[in-house]
C-alpha positions in Angstrom: 108.9 136.8 84.2 106.7 133.9 83.3 108.6 131.7 80.9 106.6 128.4 81.2 102.9 127.6 81.2 103.4 124.7 83.6 106.2 123.5 85.9 106.0 119.8 86.9 107.4 118.6 90.2 107.5 114.8 90.6 108.9 111.4 90.1 111.0 110.3 87.1 111.6 106.7 85.9 111.5 104.5 82.9 108.9 101.9 82.0 110.0 98.4 80.9 106.8 97.2 79.2 105.9 93.6 78.3 102.9 93.2 76.0 101.1 90.1 74.7 101.2 88.0 77.8 98.3 85.5 78.1 98.0 85.6 81.8 99.6 87.2 84.9 102.7 85.3 86.2 102.5 82.8 89.0 105.2 82.0 91.5 107.4 79.2 90.3 106.2 79.4 86.7 107.4 81.3 83.6 105.3 83.0 80.9 106.3 84.7 77.7 105.7 88.2 76.3 105.2 88.9 72.6 106.9 92.3 72.7 109.0 94.5 74.9 109.4 98.3 75.0 111.5 100.6 77.1 110.0 104.0 77.4 109.7 107.1 79.5 107.7 106.2 82.6 106.2 107.8 85.7 103.0 109.8 86.0 104.7 113.1 86.2 107.0 112.6 83.2 104.3 111.2 81.0 102.1 114.2 81.9 104.9 116.7 81.2 105.9 115.0 77.9 102.4 114.9 76.5 101.5 118.3 77.8 104.5 119.7 75.9 103.5 117.8 72.8 100.1 119.5 73.0 101.8 122.9 72.8 102.2 124.0 76.4 105.6 125.3 77.5 106.7 122.9 80.2 109.6 122.6 82.7 110.4 119.7 84.9 111.9 119.4 88.4 112.8 116.0 89.7 115.6 113.7 90.7 117.4 110.9 88.7 120.7 109.1 88.8 123.6 109.2 86.4 123.0 106.0 84.4 121.6 104.7 81.2 118.0 105.0 82.5 118.7 108.7 83.3 119.8 109.3 79.7 116.5 107.7 78.5 114.6 110.0 80.7 116.4 113.2 79.7 116.5 112.4 76.0 112.8 111.5 76.0 111.7 114.7 77.7 114.0 116.9 75.7 112.8 115.4 72.4 109.3 116.6 73.3 110.5 120.1 74.1 110.3 119.8 77.9 112.9 122.0 79.8 115.1 119.7 81.9 117.5 122.3 83.4 115.9 121.8 86.8 116.3 118.0 86.9 118.8 117.0 89.6 121.2 114.1 88.9 122.5 112.2 91.9 126.0 110.7 92.0 124.9 107.9 94.4 121.3 107.0 93.6 119.9 105.1 90.6 117.1 106.2 88.3 113.8 104.6 89.1 112.2 101.9 86.9 108.8 100.2 86.6 108.2 96.8 85.2 104.8 96.7 83.5 103.0 93.5 82.5 100.1 94.2 80.2 97.2 91.7 80.0 94.2 92.6 78.0 93.2 96.1 79.2 94.6 95.6 82.7 98.2 95.6 84.0 100.4 94.7 86.9 103.4 96.8 87.9 106.5 96.6 90.1 108.4 99.9 90.7 111.9 100.5 92.0 111.7 104.1 93.2 115.4 104.9 93.2 116.3 108.6 93.2 112.6 109.7 93.2 112.4 108.9 96.9 115.1 111.4 97.7 113.6 114.6 96.1 113.2 117.1 99.0 111.8 120.6 99.4 115.3 122.0 99.9 116.1 120.8 96.3 113.4 123.1 94.9 114.3 126.7 93.8 111.2 128.8 94.3 112.7 131.3 91.8 112.3 128.6 89.2 108.8 127.8 90.4 107.9 131.5 90.0 108.7 131.4 86.2 105.6 129.3 85.5 101.9 130.1 85.4 100.9 126.7 86.8 102.4 124.0 89.1 101.5 120.3 88.8 102.6 117.5 91.2 102.0 113.8 90.9 102.6 110.6 92.8 102.8 111.9 96.4 103.1 108.4 97.9 106.1 107.4 95.8 108.1 110.4 97.1 108.6 110.2 100.9 111.4 112.8 100.8 108.9 115.5 100.0 105.5 114.1 100.9 105.1 116.0 104.2 106.2 119.3 102.5 103.9 119.2 99.5 101.4 121.6 101.3 104.3 124.1 101.9 105.3 123.7 98.2 101.7 124.5 97.0 101.3 127.3 99.5 104.5 129.0 98.2 103.4 128.5 94.6 100.1 130.1 95.3 101.9 133.1 96.9 103.7 133.5 93.6 100.4 133.6 91.8 100.5 130.1 90.2 97.4 128.0 89.8 98.0 124.4 90.9 97.0 120.8 90.3 97.8 117.4 91.9 97.3 113.8 90.9 97.9 111.8 94.1 98.2 108.4 92.3 98.0 105.0 94.1 99.5 104.4 97.5 101.5 101.1 97.2 101.1 100.4 101.0 97.4 101.5 100.9 97.6 103.6 104.1 96.7 106.9 102.3 98.5 109.0 104.8 98.2 112.5 103.4 96.6 115.5 105.1 94.0 116.7 102.6 92.7 119.3 104.9 96.2 120.9 105.0 96.9 120.4 101.3 93.8 121.0 99.3 93.1 124.6 100.2 96.2 125.4 98.1 95.1 123.2 95.2 93.0 124.4 92.2 92.5 121.1 90.5 92.5 117.7 92.2 92.9 114.8 89.8 92.6 111.3 91.4 91.0 108.3 89.8 87.9 106.8 91.4 89.6 104.2 93.6 92.1 106.8 94.9 89.5 109.4 95.5 87.3 107.0 97.6 90.3 105.7 99.5 91.6 109.2 100.3 88.2 110.5 101.4 87.2 107.3 103.2 84.0 107.5 101.2 81.8 105.0 99.5 80.5 107.4 96.8 81.9 110.3 94.8 79.2 112.6 96.2 80.1 111.8 99.8 83.8 112.4 99.1 83.1 115.7 97.5 80.9 116.7 100.4 83.8 115.9 102.8 86.3 117.9 100.9 84.1 120.9 100.3 84.1 121.6 104.1 87.8 122.7 104.0 88.4 123.4 100.3 85.2 125.0 98.9 86.8 126.5 95.8 88.5 123.3 94.7 87.8 121.8 91.3 87.6 118.0 91.7 88.2 115.7 88.7 87.7 112.0 89.2 88.8 109.7 86.4 86.9 106.4 86.1 88.3 104.5 83.2 85.7 103.1 80.8 83.0 105.0 82.8 84.6 108.3 81.8 85.3 111.1 84.3 83.5 113.4 86.7 84.1 117.0 87.4 82.9 119.1 90.3 82.9 122.9 89.8 81.6 123.9 93.3 77.9 123.5 92.5 77.4 120.7 89.9 78.8 117.3 89.2 79.4 116.9 85.5 79.8 113.4 83.9 82.0 113.1 80.9 81.6 109.8 79.1 84.7 107.9 78.0 85.8 107.7 74.4 86.1 104.0 73.7 88.0 103.0 70.5 88.9 99.7 68.8 92.6 100.5 68.5 93.6 100.0 72.1 97.3 98.9 72.4 97.7 99.5 76.1 96.3 101.8 78.8 99.6 102.9 80.3 99.6 106.6 80.9 96.0 107.1 79.8 95.1 108.9 83.1 98.3 111.0 82.8 97.4 111.9 79.2 93.9 112.8 80.4 95.6 115.1 82.9 97.7 116.7 80.2 94.7 117.4 78.0 92.7 118.8 80.9 95.5 121.1 82.2 96.4 122.2 78.7 92.9 123.6 78.4 92.7 124.7 82.0 95.7 127.0 81.7 94.1 128.5 78.6 91.0 129.5 80.7 88.6 126.9 79.2 85.5 125.8 81.0 85.3 122.6 83.1 83.3 120.9 80.4 85.8 121.8 77.7 88.7 120.6 79.9 86.9 117.3 80.6 86.1 116.8 76.9 89.7 117.4 75.8 91.2 115.3 78.6 88.9 112.5 77.6 90.1 112.7 74.0 93.8 112.9 74.9 93.3 109.9 77.3 91.8 107.9 74.5 94.5 108.9 72.0 97.1 107.6 74.5 95.8 104.1 74.3 96.4 103.9 70.5 100.1 103.5 70.9 102.4 101.5 73.3 103.6 103.3 76.4 102.4 106.5 77.9 103.9 108.9 75.3 104.0 106.8 72.1 100.9 108.5 70.7 102.2 112.0 71.3 105.2 111.9 68.9 104.3 115.2 67.2 101.2 117.4 66.8 100.5 116.1 63.3 100.1 112.6 64.7 98.2 113.8 67.7 95.8 115.8 65.6 95.3 112.7 63.3 94.6 110.5 66.3 92.3 113.1 67.9 90.3 113.3 64.7 90.2 109.5 64.4 89.0 109.1 68.0 86.5 111.9 67.6 85.0 110.4 64.5 84.8 107.0 66.3 82.8 108.8 69.0 80.3 110.1 66.5 80.2 106.8 64.5 81.4 108.4 61.3 
């Protein structure tokens, strides 16, 4: 029986965010931050949390430690209605953490992976996967324990009738060692940003990268996020450009891409068109920037709807 709209498999950590710095740090020098926040971090968790806030039924499968950071992760997800019964807690490994330094609309990050590196295919119950309509996976390069088995995970999910999506995220060592030809035939929606997409496809343009992928995954929907330039969606025949929604209330851009993913997949699982998914993803991505951290703007649907309306009115100039 299908209990969940989406099951998310991926990394879990907290974000330690420093805002209001006047420059990035230099070796041997100290700078000050105006504010500090400790929030739920990681692409997968931000996506799951915000997707649940939008009204989707979400479950999470990942690995954390048994420490204070783990409590923050669990309490944050549970407060947003995400099912955490499939999250594994290690007795020996620590929960991951990312130090985020925000400067203007850019940021620098340092991540301690911790338990997220140890998630393995053997940890995954396919009976639990089968309870969802859709599988989402994120941050393949931060999870070496399962990286080579992600194609097998997606193949199994497809055999249970799930639709699937993946956001590869950035490769910290910039080797981009993932076999797209093996993986993408089992993926319905591919959600990299522009830099990641060009690196993964060894291409100089989005058109060239899509042409490369279509040779072995002709039914794949490709969605490429491009920051202030908006996003691009490929439906098999046409490349659609969705302009960004720029607003004057940007606090930080942490999790904006993950929030875009949440809006996109929320609509995708409801059977919306590619254009509708792109539009809603763009709105939820913009909403995310109006509060600190990746989940701060998605406290409840009343706030989300207020922010959606505000961002939409800003778009039309009203």
